[in-house]
C-alpha positions in Angstrom: -0.3 36.4 69.1 2.8 38.1 70.5 6.2 36.6 70.1 8.4 36.4 73.1 11.0 33.8 73.8 8.7 31.0 73.0 8.7 30.6 69.2 7.0 27.2 69.1 3.4 28.5 69.7 2.6 29.1 66.0 4.4 26.0 65.0 2.4 23.9 67.4 -0.8 25.6 66.3 0.0 24.7 62.7 0.9 21.2 63.6 -2.4 20.6 65.5 -4.3 22.1 62.6 -2.7 19.7 60.0 -2.8 16.7 62.3 -6.3 17.1 63.8 -7.5 14.0 61.9 -4.8 11.9 63.6 -5.7 13.3 67.0 -9.4 12.6 66.5 -8.7 9.0 65.3 -7.1 8.3 68.7 -9.9 9.9 70.7 -12.5 7.8 72.4 -15.4 8.1 74.8 -19.1 7.6 74.9 -20.2 11.1 76.1 -17.5 13.2 74.5 -14.3 12.3 72.7 -11.2 12.4 74.8 -7.6 11.6 74.1 -5.3 10.2 76.7 -1.6 11.0 77.0 -0.8 7.4 76.1 -2.7 7.7 72.8 -1.4 11.2 72.1 2.2 10.0 72.4 1.8 7.7 69.5 1.4 10.7 67.1 4.8 11.6 65.6 6.0 15.1 66.4 9.4 16.5 65.5 10.6 19.5 67.5 12.7 21.9 65.4 15.6 23.7 66.9 15.1 27.2 68.3 16.7 28.9 65.3 14.3 27.1 62.9 11.3 27.8 65.1 12.3 31.5 65.3 12.5 31.6 61.4 9.2 29.8 61.0 7.6 32.2 63.5 8.9 35.2 61.6 7.4 33.9 58.4 4.2 32.6 59.8 3.3 35.5 62.2 2.3 38.0 59.5 0.2 35.4 57.7 -1.5 34.4 60.9 -2.1 38.0 61.9 -3.6 38.7 58.4 -5.8 35.5 58.7 -7.1 36.7 62.1 -7.8 40.2 60.8 -9.6 38.9 57.7 -11.7 36.5 59.9 -12.7 39.4 62.1 -13.6 41.6 59.1 -15.6 38.8 57.6 -17.5 38.3 60.8 -18.2 42.1 61.1 -19.3 42.3 57.4 -21.6 39.2 57.9 -23.2 40.9 60.9 -23.6 44.1 59.1 -25.2 42.4 56.1 -27.5 40.4 58.3 -28.6 43.6 60.1 -29.0 45.8 57.0 -30.3 43.5 54.3 -33.7 42.8 55.9 -34.2 46.5 56.5 -33.3 47.3 52.9 -35.6 44.6 51.6 -38.5 45.7 53.8 -38.0 49.3 52.8 -37.3 50.4 56.4 -34.0 51.8 55.1 -33.7 53.5 51.7 -30.6 54.3 49.9 -31.4 56.4 46.8 -28.1 55.8 45.1 -28.4 52.1 45.4 -32.0 52.1 44.2 -30.9 54.1 41.1 -28.2 51.6 40.4 -30.6 48.7 40.8 -33.1 50.3 38.4 -30.3 50.9 35.8 -29.2 47.3 36.1 -32.7 46.0 35.6 -33.0 47.7 32.2 
């Protein structure tokens, strides 16, 4: 996320994350859950001043960026594992160093 003049985006994202249960409690509908403006207005929301939002954004931005980066890395590693593990187990791919380590550990 880029920070421009609107410092409230990360604050709002965090507020929604921590208040999702309240939002869901007010949702209704038979086919899919929906929340009306009327029901949404009942959820308390305090809007900090711009200076506080800017400070919050400066503190939260690096954390959010790191979280996004770690999530991407985790997804890439999961995909790599899911691709390579069956090939390693079937013998389609061999890694001599790994095989030696596995033999040593088995002793």
